[in-house]
Residue frames as a rotation matrix with the C-alpha (Angstrom) as fourth column:
MET 1
-0.637 -0.767 0.073 -9.85
0.117 -0.191 -0.975 -10.39
0.762 -0.613 0.211 -54.14
SER 2
0.097 0.679 -0.727 -11.40
0.883 0.279 0.378 -10.77
0.460 -0.679 -0.573 -50.72
ALA 3
0.834 0.267 0.483 -12.13
0.035 -0.899 0.436 -7.88
0.551 -0.347 -0.759 -48.39
ARG 4
0.796 -0.593 -0.121 -9.26
0.237 0.122 0.964 -9.02
-0.556 -0.796 0.238 -46.18
ASP 5
0.022 -0.828 0.560 -6.82
0.959 0.176 0.223 -8.98
-0.283 0.532 0.798 -49.10
ARG 6
0.325 0.156 0.933 -8.00
0.596 -0.800 -0.074 -5.53
0.734 0.580 -0.353 -50.18
ILE 7
0.990 0.050 0.135 -7.47
-0.076 -0.620 0.781 -4.11
0.123 -0.783 -0.610 -46.69
LEU 8
0.515 -0.855 0.051 -4.00
0.440 0.315 0.841 -5.65
-0.736 -0.411 0.539 -46.42
ALA 9
0.052 -0.480 0.875 -3.06
0.991 -0.086 -0.106 -4.38
0.126 0.873 0.472 -49.88
ARG 10
0.651 0.242 0.720 -4.05
0.234 -0.966 0.112 -0.83
0.722 0.096 -0.685 -48.93
LEU 11
0.945 -0.326 -0.008 -2.05
-0.067 -0.219 0.973 -1.03
-0.319 -0.920 -0.229 -45.72
ARG 12
0.266 -0.898 0.351 1.03
0.733 0.425 0.531 -2.32
-0.626 0.116 0.771 -47.54
ALA 13
0.053 -0.206 0.977 0.77
0.909 -0.396 -0.133 0.39
0.414 0.895 0.166 -50.19
ALA 14
0.933 0.356 0.058 0.36
0.296 -0.848 0.439 3.23
0.206 -0.393 -0.896 -47.72
GLU 15
0.164 -0.886 0.434 3.30
-0.121 -0.455 -0.882 5.55
0.979 0.093 -0.182 -47.09
PRO 16
-0.072 -0.234 -0.970 5.04
0.881 0.442 -0.171 4.85
0.468 -0.866 0.174 -43.81
GLY 17
0.858 0.469 0.208 4.19
0.299 -0.787 0.539 7.38
0.417 -0.401 -0.816 -41.16
ALA 18
0.111 -0.821 0.560 6.69
-0.440 -0.545 -0.713 9.62
0.891 -0.168 -0.422 -39.46
PRO 19
-0.338 -0.283 -0.897 8.29
0.585 0.684 -0.436 8.04
0.737 -0.673 -0.066 -36.39
VAL 20
0.684 0.645 0.342 6.60
0.044 -0.505 0.862 9.01
0.729 -0.574 -0.373 -33.17
ALA 21
-0.366 -0.862 0.350 8.94
-0.314 -0.240 -0.919 10.45
0.876 -0.446 -0.183 -30.57
ALA 22
-0.208 0.230 -0.951 8.79
0.792 0.611 -0.025 8.91
0.575 -0.758 -0.309 -27.12
PRO 23
0.691 0.535 0.485 7.05
0.168 -0.773 0.612 11.21
0.703 -0.342 -0.624 -24.62
ASP 24
-0.464 -0.846 0.263 9.26
-0.020 -0.286 -0.958 13.11
0.886 -0.449 0.115 -22.21
VAL 25
0.461 0.714 -0.526 7.69
0.473 0.304 0.827 11.70
0.751 -0.630 -0.198 -19.05
ALA 26
-0.062 -0.573 -0.817 10.46
0.996 -0.082 -0.018 12.88
-0.056 -0.815 0.576 -16.74
GLY 27
-0.904 -0.291 0.315 10.33
0.346 -0.928 0.137 16.38
0.252 0.233 0.939 -18.21
TYR 28
-0.114 0.954 0.279 6.56
0.082 -0.270 0.959 16.55
0.990 0.132 -0.047 -17.83
TYR 29
0.617 0.366 -0.697 6.69
0.663 0.235 0.711 15.71
0.424 -0.900 -0.098 -14.14
ALA 30
-0.379 -0.835 -0.399 9.71
0.924 -0.361 -0.124 17.95
-0.040 -0.416 0.909 -13.58
ARG 31
-0.786 0.111 0.608 7.66
0.141 -0.926 0.351 20.94
0.602 0.361 0.712 -14.75
ARG 32
0.293 0.947 -0.129 4.81
0.336 0.025 0.941 20.25
0.895 -0.319 -0.311 -12.36
PRO 33
-0.055 -0.304 0.951 4.87
-0.723 -0.645 -0.248 22.16
0.689 -0.701 -0.184 -9.07
ARG 34
-0.524 -0.228 -0.820 5.77
0.301 0.851 -0.429 20.05
0.797 -0.472 -0.378 -6.06
LEU 35
0.687 0.726 0.038 3.69
0.122 -0.167 0.978 19.83
0.716 -0.667 -0.203 -2.91
THR 36
-0.114 -0.665 0.738 5.24
-0.834 -0.340 -0.435 20.84
0.540 -0.665 -0.516 0.37
PRO 37
-0.856 -0.242 -0.456 5.86
0.007 0.878 -0.480 18.05
0.517 -0.414 -0.750 2.92
GLU 38
-0.785 0.617 0.066 2.91
-0.185 -0.132 -0.974 19.31
-0.592 -0.776 0.217 4.96
GLU 39
-0.054 0.784 -0.618 0.64
-0.970 -0.188 -0.154 19.29
-0.237 0.591 0.771 1.90
ARG 40
-0.431 -0.161 -0.888 1.70
-0.513 0.853 0.094 15.73
0.742 0.496 -0.450 1.08
LEU 41
-0.989 0.027 -0.147 0.88
0.137 0.564 -0.815 14.58
0.061 -0.825 -0.561 4.59
ASN 42
-0.524 0.843 -0.126 -2.50
-0.430 -0.389 -0.815 16.32
-0.735 -0.373 0.566 4.67
GLN 43
-0.068 0.499 -0.864 -3.47
-0.994 0.037 0.099 15.11
0.081 0.866 0.493 1.20
LEU 44
-0.675 -0.225 -0.703 -2.53
-0.254 0.965 -0.065 11.50
0.693 0.135 -0.708 1.90
CYS 45
-0.949 0.311 -0.050 -4.46
0.146 0.293 -0.945 11.46
-0.279 -0.904 -0.324 5.19
ALA 46
-0.346 0.865 -0.364 -7.53
-0.689 -0.497 -0.527 13.10
-0.637 0.069 0.768 3.62
ARG 47
-0.130 0.283 -0.950 -7.68
-0.900 0.369 0.233 10.64
0.417 0.885 0.207 0.73
LEU 48
-0.831 -0.191 -0.522 -7.20
0.000 0.939 -0.345 7.61
0.556 -0.287 -0.780 2.96
ARG 49
-0.827 0.561 -0.033 -9.92
0.001 -0.057 -0.998 8.77
-0.562 -0.826 0.047 5.34
ALA 50
-0.203 0.765 -0.611 -12.24
-0.927 -0.352 -0.132 9.37
-0.316 0.539 0.780 2.41
SER 51
-0.136 0.085 -0.987 -11.75
-0.605 0.782 0.151 5.67
0.784 0.618 -0.055 1.58
ARG 52
0.782 0.616 0.092 -12.72
-0.398 0.380 0.835 4.58
0.480 -0.690 0.542 5.13
ALA 53
0.031 -0.816 -0.577 -9.22
0.531 0.503 -0.682 4.08
0.847 -0.285 0.449 6.50
ASP 54
0.951 0.154 -0.269 -8.57
0.309 -0.391 0.867 4.92
0.028 -0.907 -0.420 10.15
VAL 55
0.252 -0.892 0.376 -5.54
0.476 -0.224 -0.851 7.23
0.843 0.393 0.368 9.87
LYS 56
0.924 -0.074 -0.375 -3.43
0.327 -0.354 0.876 8.28
-0.197 -0.932 -0.303 12.85
VAL 57
0.435 -0.819 0.374 -0.33
0.035 -0.400 -0.916 10.50
0.900 0.412 -0.145 12.93
ALA 58
0.987 -0.155 -0.032 2.24
0.040 0.049 0.998 9.97
-0.153 -0.987 0.055 15.68
GLY 59
0.413 -0.910 -0.049 5.93
-0.910 -0.409 -0.074 10.50
0.047 0.075 -0.996 16.39
SER 60
0.026 -0.505 -0.862 8.55
-0.446 0.766 -0.463 7.78
0.895 0.396 -0.205 16.17
ASP 61
-0.905 -0.397 0.152 8.46
-0.288 0.310 -0.906 7.30
0.312 -0.864 -0.395 19.94
ALA 62
-0.542 0.776 0.324 4.68
-0.527 -0.013 -0.850 6.88
-0.655 -0.631 0.416 20.10
TRP 63
-0.260 0.512 -0.818 3.49
-0.936 0.073 0.344 5.30
0.236 0.856 0.461 16.84
ALA 64
-0.712 -0.051 -0.701 3.71
-0.053 0.998 -0.018 1.72
0.701 0.024 -0.713 18.13
SER 65
-0.887 0.415 -0.203 1.65
0.257 0.077 -0.963 2.56
-0.385 -0.906 -0.175 21.23
VAL 66
-0.389 0.761 -0.519 -0.94
-0.768 -0.579 -0.273 4.30
-0.509 0.292 0.810 19.04
ALA 67
-0.334 0.226 -0.915 -1.18
-0.714 0.574 0.402 1.23
0.616 0.787 -0.031 16.79
ALA 68
-0.882 -0.043 -0.469 -1.38
0.227 0.833 -0.504 -1.10
0.412 -0.551 -0.725 19.79
GLU 69
-0.753 0.643 -0.143 -4.21
-0.137 -0.366 -0.921 0.95
-0.644 -0.673 0.363 21.30
ALA 70
-0.246 0.665 -0.705 -6.14
-0.966 -0.227 0.123 0.84
-0.078 0.712 0.698 18.02
LEU 71
-0.500 0.001 -0.866 -5.80
-0.310 0.933 0.180 -2.94
0.809 0.359 -0.466 17.93
GLN 72
-0.955 0.128 -0.267 -6.84
0.296 0.396 -0.869 -3.29
-0.005 -0.909 -0.416 21.56
GLN 73
-0.582 0.776 -0.242 -9.94
-0.581 -0.605 -0.544 -1.15
-0.569 -0.176 0.803 20.97
ARG 74
-0.041 0.546 -0.837 -10.99
-0.946 0.248 0.208 -3.58
0.321 0.800 0.507 18.22
GLY 75
0.598 0.329 0.731 -10.57
-0.672 0.702 0.234 -6.60
-0.437 -0.632 0.641 20.44
VAL 76
0.452 -0.513 -0.730 -7.66
-0.575 0.458 -0.678 -8.08
0.682 0.726 -0.088 18.49
ARG 77
0.839 -0.144 0.525 -6.25
-0.372 0.552 0.746 -11.20
-0.397 -0.821 0.410 20.14
ARG 78
0.251 -0.771 0.586 -3.71
0.590 0.601 0.538 -12.42
-0.767 0.210 0.606 17.55
LEU 79
0.751 -0.112 -0.650 -1.55
-0.451 -0.806 -0.383 -10.22
-0.481 0.581 -0.656 15.33
ALA 80
0.678 -0.521 0.518 0.55
0.692 0.690 -0.213 -11.60
-0.246 0.503 0.829 12.46
LEU 81
0.698 -0.538 -0.473 3.95
-0.419 -0.842 0.340 -9.98
-0.581 -0.039 -0.813 11.98
GLY 82
0.838 -0.539 -0.088 6.85
0.152 0.385 -0.910 -10.23
0.525 0.749 0.404 9.57
ALA 83
0.419 -0.788 -0.451 10.54
0.853 0.172 0.492 -10.07
-0.310 -0.591 0.744 10.41
CYS 84
0.037 -0.413 0.910 11.48
0.547 -0.753 -0.364 -6.38
0.836 0.512 0.198 10.32
ALA 85
-0.862 -0.480 -0.163 12.46
0.403 -0.454 -0.795 -3.61
0.308 -0.751 0.584 12.73
ARG 86
-0.580 0.718 0.385 9.03
-0.666 -0.690 0.284 -1.96
0.469 -0.091 0.878 12.63
ALA 87
0.311 0.712 -0.630 7.34
-0.176 0.694 0.698 -5.24
0.934 -0.106 0.341 13.50
ALA 88
-0.253 -0.494 -0.832 9.66
0.741 0.454 -0.495 -5.73
0.622 -0.741 0.252 16.47
THR 89
-0.964 -0.081 0.255 8.88
-0.061 -0.861 -0.505 -2.22
0.260 -0.502 0.825 17.73
LEU 90
-0.155 0.983 0.103 5.13
-0.743 -0.185 0.644 -2.83
0.652 0.024 0.758 17.49
ALA 91
0.229 0.223 -0.947 5.40
0.242 0.930 0.278 -6.22
0.943 -0.293 0.159 19.20
ALA 92
-0.669 -0.580 -0.465 7.18
0.599 -0.050 -0.799 -4.63
0.440 -0.813 0.381 22.17
ALA 93
-0.896 0.345 0.279 4.35
-0.416 -0.871 -0.260 -2.12
0.153 -0.349 0.924 22.60
LEU 94
-0.195 0.880 -0.432 1.51
-0.255 0.380 0.889 -4.65
0.947 0.283 0.150 22.53
PRO 95
0.013 0.274 0.962 -0.42
-1.000 -0.024 0.021 -5.44
0.028 -0.961 0.274 25.73
ASP 96
-0.786 -0.362 0.502 -0.42
-0.461 0.883 -0.084 -8.95
-0.413 -0.297 -0.861 27.15
THR 97
0.084 0.928 0.364 -3.89
-0.195 0.373 -0.907 -9.53
-0.977 0.005 0.212 25.72
ILE 98
0.800 0.145 -0.582 -2.55
-0.583 -0.043 -0.811 -9.52
-0.143 0.988 0.050 22.13
GLU 99
0.351 -0.653 0.671 -0.49
0.169 0.749 0.640 -12.50
-0.921 -0.111 0.373 21.00
THR 100
0.149 -0.381 -0.913 1.95
-0.886 -0.462 0.047 -12.19
-0.439 0.801 -0.406 18.10
VAL 101
0.699 0.038 0.714 2.15
0.250 0.923 -0.294 -14.76
-0.670 0.384 0.635 15.32
ARG 102
-0.018 -0.835 -0.550 5.51
-0.514 -0.465 0.721 -14.59
-0.858 0.296 -0.420 13.57
PHE 103
0.930 0.170 -0.326 5.98
-0.367 0.372 -0.853 -15.36
-0.024 0.913 0.408 9.90
ASP 104
0.038 -0.966 0.255 8.85
-0.879 0.089 0.468 -17.80
-0.475 -0.242 -0.846 10.07
GLY 105
-0.651 -0.296 0.699 8.50
0.011 0.917 0.399 -20.38
-0.759 0.267 -0.594 7.36
ALA 106
-0.947 0.308 0.087 6.50
0.132 0.127 0.983 -21.58
0.292 0.943 -0.161 4.40
ILE 107
-0.512 0.824 0.242 2.86
-0.832 -0.546 0.099 -20.49
0.214 -0.151 0.965 4.29
GLU 108
0.025 0.541 -0.841 1.75
-0.247 0.818 0.519 -24.14
0.969 0.195 0.154 4.31
GLY 109
-0.593 -0.377 -0.712 2.97
0.512 0.506 -0.694 -24.42
0.621 -0.776 -0.107 7.89
TRP 110
-0.778 0.304 -0.550 0.75
0.413 -0.413 -0.812 -21.71
-0.474 -0.859 0.196 9.31
LYS 111
-0.867 0.475 0.152 -1.90
-0.070 -0.418 0.906 -21.10
0.494 0.774 0.396 6.64
ARG 112
-0.111 0.892 -0.438 -4.71
0.668 0.393 0.632 -22.50
0.736 -0.222 -0.639 8.74
ALA 113
-0.156 -0.014 -0.988 -3.87
0.915 -0.378 -0.139 -20.25
-0.371 -0.926 0.072 11.70
LEU 114
-0.947 -0.262 -0.188 -3.61
0.172 -0.903 0.394 -17.23
-0.273 0.340 0.900 9.40
PHE 115
-0.697 0.715 0.054 -7.05
-0.101 -0.173 0.980 -17.80
0.710 0.677 0.193 7.90
GLU 116
0.085 0.829 -0.553 -8.85
0.464 0.458 0.758 -19.01
0.882 -0.321 -0.346 11.04
THR 117
0.442 0.095 -0.892 -7.36
0.896 0.012 0.445 -17.45
0.053 -0.995 -0.080 14.18
VAL 118
-0.673 -0.723 -0.159 -5.37
0.723 -0.688 0.066 -14.34
-0.157 -0.070 0.985 13.23
ASP 119
0.337 0.860 -0.384 -7.35
0.769 -0.486 -0.415 -11.13
-0.543 -0.155 -0.825 13.76
ALA 120
0.918 -0.077 -0.389 -4.95
-0.212 -0.924 -0.319 -8.60
-0.335 0.375 -0.864 12.21
GLY 121
0.444 -0.819 0.365 -1.79
0.894 0.432 -0.119 -8.33
-0.060 0.379 0.923 10.14
PHE 122
0.659 -0.299 -0.690 0.93
-0.001 -0.918 0.396 -5.68
-0.752 -0.260 -0.605 10.24
THR 123
0.344 -0.559 0.755 2.90
0.939 0.224 -0.262 -4.40
-0.023 0.799 0.601 7.24
PRO 124
-0.019 -0.395 -0.919 5.27
0.240 -0.894 0.379 -1.42
-0.971 -0.213 0.112 6.96
ALA 125
0.866 0.319 0.384 4.87
0.454 -0.184 -0.872 0.65
-0.207 0.930 -0.304 3.80
SER 126
-0.151 -0.984 0.093 7.88
0.910 -0.102 0.401 1.86
-0.385 0.145 0.911 1.84
ALA 127
-0.979 -0.139 0.148 6.10
0.188 -0.892 0.411 4.90
0.075 0.430 0.900 0.40
GLY 128
-0.112 0.967 -0.227 2.89
0.622 -0.110 -0.775 6.92
-0.775 -0.228 -0.589 0.45
ILE 129
-0.738 -0.059 0.673 1.36
0.643 -0.365 0.673 8.51
0.205 0.929 0.307 -2.69
ALA 130
-0.731 0.428 -0.532 -0.40
0.108 -0.697 -0.709 11.78
-0.674 -0.575 0.463 -1.87
ALA 131
-0.774 0.412 -0.481 -2.20
-0.632 -0.457 0.626 12.15
0.038 0.788 0.614 -5.23
THR 132
-0.207 0.699 -0.685 -4.18
-0.348 0.601 0.719 8.94
0.914 0.387 0.118 -4.80
GLY 133
0.207 0.243 0.948 -3.95
-0.977 0.004 0.212 8.29
0.048 -0.970 0.238 -1.06
ALA 134
0.855 0.052 -0.516 -2.17
-0.160 0.973 -0.166 4.99
0.494 0.224 0.840 -1.66
LEU 135
0.440 -0.716 0.542 0.46
-0.737 0.057 0.673 3.11
-0.513 -0.696 -0.502 0.35
LEU 136
0.368 -0.407 -0.836 3.19
-0.697 0.475 -0.538 1.10
0.616 0.780 -0.108 -1.37
LEU 137
0.591 -0.162 0.790 3.91
-0.551 0.634 0.542 -2.35
-0.589 -0.756 0.285 0.06
ASN 138
0.043 -0.670 -0.741 7.00
-0.902 0.294 -0.317 -4.20
0.430 0.682 -0.592 -1.17
HIS 139
0.714 0.345 0.609 6.33
-0.605 0.742 0.289 -7.89
-0.352 -0.574 0.739 -0.55
GLY 140
0.560 -0.520 -0.645 8.75
-0.261 0.628 -0.733 -10.77
0.786 0.579 0.216 -0.65
GLY 141
-0.478 -0.834 -0.275 10.97
-0.024 0.325 -0.945 -12.83
0.878 -0.446 -0.175 1.60
ALA 142
-0.823 0.078 -0.563 10.15
0.563 0.238 -0.791 -12.06
0.072 -0.968 -0.240 5.23
LEU 143
-0.656 0.637 -0.404 7.23
-0.333 -0.725 -0.603 -9.77
-0.677 -0.261 0.688 4.28
PRO 144
-0.808 0.348 0.475 4.58
0.569 0.672 0.475 -11.94
-0.154 0.654 -0.741 2.59
ARG 145
-0.789 0.561 0.251 1.60
-0.257 -0.672 0.694 -10.41
0.558 0.484 0.675 0.83
THR 146
-0.143 0.785 -0.603 -0.75
0.531 0.575 0.622 -12.52
0.835 -0.231 -0.500 2.94
LEU 147
-0.625 -0.134 -0.769 -0.08
0.771 -0.266 -0.579 -10.29
-0.127 -0.955 0.269 5.98
SER 148
-0.829 0.312 -0.464 -1.94
-0.266 -0.950 -0.164 -7.40
-0.492 -0.012 0.871 4.34
LEU 149
-0.677 0.531 -0.509 -4.36
-0.567 0.065 0.821 -9.47
0.469 0.845 0.257 2.27
VAL 150
-0.453 0.466 -0.760 -5.84
0.286 0.884 0.371 -12.17
0.844 -0.049 -0.534 4.53
PRO 151
-0.728 0.187 -0.660 -6.50
0.680 0.072 -0.729 -10.96
-0.089 -0.980 -0.180 8.13
PRO 152
0.263 0.954 0.143 -9.76
0.955 -0.279 0.101 -9.06
0.137 0.110 -0.985 8.78
ILE 153
0.943 -0.029 -0.330 -7.81
0.071 -0.955 0.287 -6.01
-0.324 -0.294 -0.899 9.99
SER 154
0.363 -0.851 0.380 -4.76
0.833 0.113 -0.542 -4.63
0.418 0.513 0.750 8.21
VAL 155
0.809 -0.221 -0.545 -2.34
0.211 -0.756 0.620 -2.32
-0.549 -0.616 -0.565 10.02
ILE 156
0.387 -0.684 0.619 0.13
0.835 -0.024 -0.549 -0.33
0.390 0.729 0.562 7.93
CYS 157
0.556 -0.291 -0.779 2.70
0.350 -0.768 0.537 2.21
-0.754 -0.571 -0.326 9.05
VAL 158
0.451 -0.445 0.773 4.52
0.799 -0.183 -0.572 4.68
0.397 0.876 0.273 6.81
ASP 159
-0.236 -0.629 -0.741 7.20
0.804 -0.555 0.215 7.26
-0.546 -0.545 0.636 7.55
ALA 160
0.713 0.553 -0.431 6.26
0.286 -0.790 -0.542 10.84
-0.640 0.263 -0.722 6.66
ARG 161
-0.053 -0.825 -0.563 9.67
-0.522 -0.457 0.720 11.21
-0.851 0.332 -0.406 5.02
ASP 162
-0.849 -0.232 0.474 8.59
0.200 0.690 0.696 8.55
-0.489 0.686 -0.540 2.50
LEU 163
0.272 0.962 0.010 5.59
0.488 -0.129 -0.863 10.48
-0.830 0.239 -0.504 1.17
TYR 164
-0.829 -0.537 0.160 5.60
0.363 -0.297 0.883 11.55
-0.427 0.790 0.441 -2.48
ASP 165
-0.534 0.626 -0.569 3.40
-0.661 -0.728 -0.181 13.67
-0.527 0.280 0.802 -4.72
ASP 166
0.574 0.686 -0.447 2.61
-0.808 0.384 -0.448 10.94
-0.135 0.618 0.774 -7.26
LEU 167
0.890 -0.164 0.425 3.69
0.144 0.986 0.079 7.53
-0.432 -0.010 0.902 -8.51
HIS 168
0.665 -0.678 0.313 6.40
0.384 -0.049 -0.922 8.93
0.641 0.733 0.228 -10.80
HIS 169
0.379 -0.500 0.779 7.84
-0.709 -0.697 -0.102 11.01
0.594 -0.514 -0.619 -7.97
ALA 170
0.620 -0.093 0.779 8.05
-0.626 0.541 0.562 7.91
-0.474 -0.836 0.277 -5.77
SER 171
0.897 -0.232 0.375 9.43
0.362 0.874 -0.325 5.54
-0.252 0.427 0.868 -8.41
SER 172
0.563 -0.723 0.401 12.14
0.203 -0.349 -0.915 7.95
0.801 0.596 -0.050 -9.57
SER 173
0.366 -0.417 0.832 13.15
-0.815 -0.576 0.070 9.05
0.450 -0.703 -0.550 -6.06
GLN 174
0.439 -0.141 0.887 13.36
-0.647 0.636 0.421 5.51
-0.624 -0.759 0.188 -4.69
ARG 175
-0.379 -0.645 -0.663 14.82
-0.925 0.245 0.291 4.04
-0.026 0.724 -0.690 -7.94
TRP 176
0.384 0.647 0.658 12.28
-0.619 0.710 -0.337 1.25
-0.685 -0.278 0.673 -8.22
ALA 177
0.819 -0.021 -0.574 13.72
-0.512 0.427 -0.746 -0.02
0.260 0.904 0.339 -11.51
ALA 178
-0.139 -0.979 -0.148 16.96
-0.681 0.203 -0.703 -0.94
0.719 0.003 -0.695 -9.76
ASP 179
-0.960 -0.163 0.226 15.32
-0.278 0.562 -0.779 -2.96
0.000 -0.811 -0.585 -6.99
MET 180
-0.161 0.946 -0.282 12.18
-0.761 0.063 0.645 -4.86
0.628 0.318 0.710 -7.91
PRO 181
-0.536 0.019 0.844 10.66
-0.714 0.523 -0.465 -6.97
-0.450 -0.852 -0.267 -5.10
THR 182
-0.908 0.259 0.330 8.69
0.336 0.919 0.205 -10.17
-0.251 0.297 -0.921 -5.57
ASN 183
-0.061 0.957 0.283 5.42
0.937 -0.043 0.348 -8.27
0.345 0.286 -0.894 -5.37
ARG 184
-0.972 -0.204 -0.118 4.63
0.230 -0.931 -0.284 -4.57
-0.052 -0.303 0.951 -5.25
VAL 185
-0.191 0.981 -0.019 1.13
0.927 0.187 0.324 -3.55
0.322 0.044 -0.946 -4.09
LEU 186
-0.867 0.056 0.495 -0.67
-0.136 -0.982 -0.127 -0.23
0.479 -0.178 0.859 -3.68
VAL 187
-0.365 0.741 -0.564 -3.26
0.908 0.418 -0.040 -0.11
0.206 -0.526 -0.825 -0.88
SER 188
-0.828 0.084 0.555 -5.70
-0.040 -0.995 0.092 2.79
0.560 0.054 0.827 -0.54
SER 189
-0.094 0.858 0.504 -8.62
-0.939 -0.244 0.241 1.41
0.330 -0.451 0.829 1.48
PRO 190
-0.289 0.140 0.947 -10.08
-0.453 0.851 -0.264 -1.67
-0.843 -0.505 -0.183 3.14
SER 191
-0.926 0.011 0.377 -11.06
0.295 0.643 0.707 -4.42
-0.234 0.766 -0.599 0.72
ARG 192
-0.195 0.901 -0.388 -14.04
-0.348 -0.433 -0.832 -3.27
-0.917 -0.027 0.398 -1.33
THR 193
-0.936 0.013 0.353 -16.04
0.318 0.462 0.828 -4.55
-0.152 0.887 -0.436 -4.26
ALA 194
-0.414 0.838 -0.356 -19.27
-0.669 -0.545 -0.506 -3.70
-0.618 0.029 0.786 -6.06
ASP 195
-0.353 0.378 0.856 -21.89
0.488 0.855 -0.177 -5.88
-0.798 0.355 -0.486 -7.70
ILE 196
-0.589 0.139 0.796 -23.75
0.789 -0.115 0.603 -5.21
0.175 0.984 -0.042 -10.96
GLN 197
0.540 0.834 0.109 -26.03
0.753 -0.537 0.380 -2.78
0.375 -0.123 -0.919 -9.11
GLN 198
-0.110 -0.730 0.675 -22.95
0.179 -0.682 -0.709 -0.77
0.978 0.043 0.206 -8.06
THR 199
0.894 0.358 0.269 -23.57
-0.230 -0.148 0.962 -1.44
0.384 -0.922 -0.050 -4.38
LEU 200
-0.017 -0.997 0.075 -20.21
-0.518 -0.055 -0.853 -1.01
0.855 -0.053 -0.516 -2.64
ALA 201
0.956 0.255 -0.144 -19.30
-0.035 0.589 0.807 -3.68
0.291 -0.767 0.572 -0.07
TYR 202
0.172 -0.921 0.350 -16.28
-0.883 -0.302 -0.360 -3.70
0.437 -0.247 -0.865 2.24
GLY 203
-0.335 -0.476 0.813 -14.36
-0.854 0.519 -0.048 -6.75
-0.399 -0.710 -0.580 3.44
ALA 204
0.721 0.687 -0.093 -15.86
-0.658 0.635 -0.405 -9.23
-0.219 0.353 0.910 1.01
HIS 205
0.885 -0.448 -0.122 -12.51
0.335 0.798 -0.501 -10.68
0.322 0.403 0.856 -0.07
GLY 206
-0.196 -0.975 0.107 -9.90
0.503 -0.194 -0.843 -9.13
0.842 -0.111 0.528 2.22
PRO 207
-0.802 -0.187 -0.567 -9.45
0.597 -0.297 -0.746 -6.83
-0.029 -0.936 0.350 5.22
ARG 208
0.228 0.949 0.218 -12.64
0.877 -0.297 0.377 -5.14
0.422 0.105 -0.900 6.29
GLU 209
0.961 0.022 -0.276 -10.67
0.166 -0.844 0.510 -2.50
-0.222 -0.536 -0.814 8.22
LEU 210
0.257 -0.911 0.324 -7.49
0.708 -0.051 -0.704 -0.56
0.658 0.410 0.632 7.43
ILE 211
0.887 -0.108 -0.450 -5.53
0.301 -0.602 0.739 1.20
-0.351 -0.791 -0.501 10.16
VAL 212
0.396 -0.762 0.512 -2.78
0.596 -0.211 -0.775 3.53
0.699 0.612 0.370 8.93
VAL 213
0.744 -0.267 -0.612 -0.21
0.447 -0.482 0.754 5.09
-0.496 -0.835 -0.239 11.25
VAL 214
0.633 -0.556 0.538 1.90
0.305 -0.459 -0.834 7.87
0.711 0.693 -0.121 9.72
ILE 215
0.399 -0.602 -0.692 5.15
0.882 0.046 0.469 8.32
-0.250 -0.797 0.549 11.64
ASP 216
0.403 -0.169 0.900 5.88
0.415 -0.842 -0.344 12.05
0.816 0.512 -0.269 11.74
ASP 217
0.030 -0.491 -0.870 8.45
0.997 -0.050 0.063 13.68
-0.074 -0.869 0.488 14.01
GLY 218
0.553 0.298 -0.778 7.53
0.375 -0.923 -0.087 17.20
-0.745 -0.243 -0.622 12.96
GLU 219
-0.548 -0.836 -0.023 9.94
0.321 -0.235 0.917 17.38
-0.772 0.496 0.398 10.04
THR 220
-0.607 0.375 0.701 7.02
0.759 0.012 0.651 17.80
0.236 0.927 -0.292 7.63
ALA 221
0.359 0.848 -0.391 5.09
0.922 -0.387 0.007 20.37
-0.146 -0.363 -0.920 9.67
C-alpha cells in the first residue's frame, strides 16, 4: 500500500467530527459599542490623512466650491465627470478655467482623452468606513471605475450621514446584498505600491493625489 493509500484509508476510517456551527457575525458586531457620529467623522478623516489624502469638510452649500478651489490650486484644466446630481453640482461651481469631460458613451469613444488630457476625475462615494479610513465607490452604468482609477487626481465626496463604524455596519445598514453594482471598490489613499525593498511609491499605476470632501451640515457635530 502506498503512502497516499495509507493516508486516505486513515481519513476514511476516522470518526466524523461534530458539525461546526456557523459564527454569529451579526451578534458579534451587535455587541460592539458604536462610535458617535462625531467620532466616525474624526476617525475617517484622521485615517485618510494618514494615508496622504487631502481631506476637507464642508457643508452642503459649500462643498462644491471647496472641491473646485482644490482643483484650481492644482492647475487642473480638464475634469472627467459621470452623470449624477453631485457631478452636476460640482460642474456648476467650477471656474471657467476648468473644462468638464462628460462620460456619455462607451469608453472606446473617449479613452484616449481620458488617458492623455484629463487631469482629474470626480466620483461620489456611497459610504465611508471609519475603522479603515476607506470610501466605498459603487461603479457601473453612468459611474465607470475609470473615473477614479485613471486620472492623475481623484476627487471623491461623501456625505457625513453615510459614515459607518466598519464594513459590516455599512453592508448591513445599506443592504448591500440586495443591490450589488457592477463593481464595488474601497479607496483609502492615492495609488501606492512597494517594490521588493519595501520602498513605498505613490501614483505608479493610478491617481497620485486623492482629494476627499466630506459633506457635513453639522448633524454629526
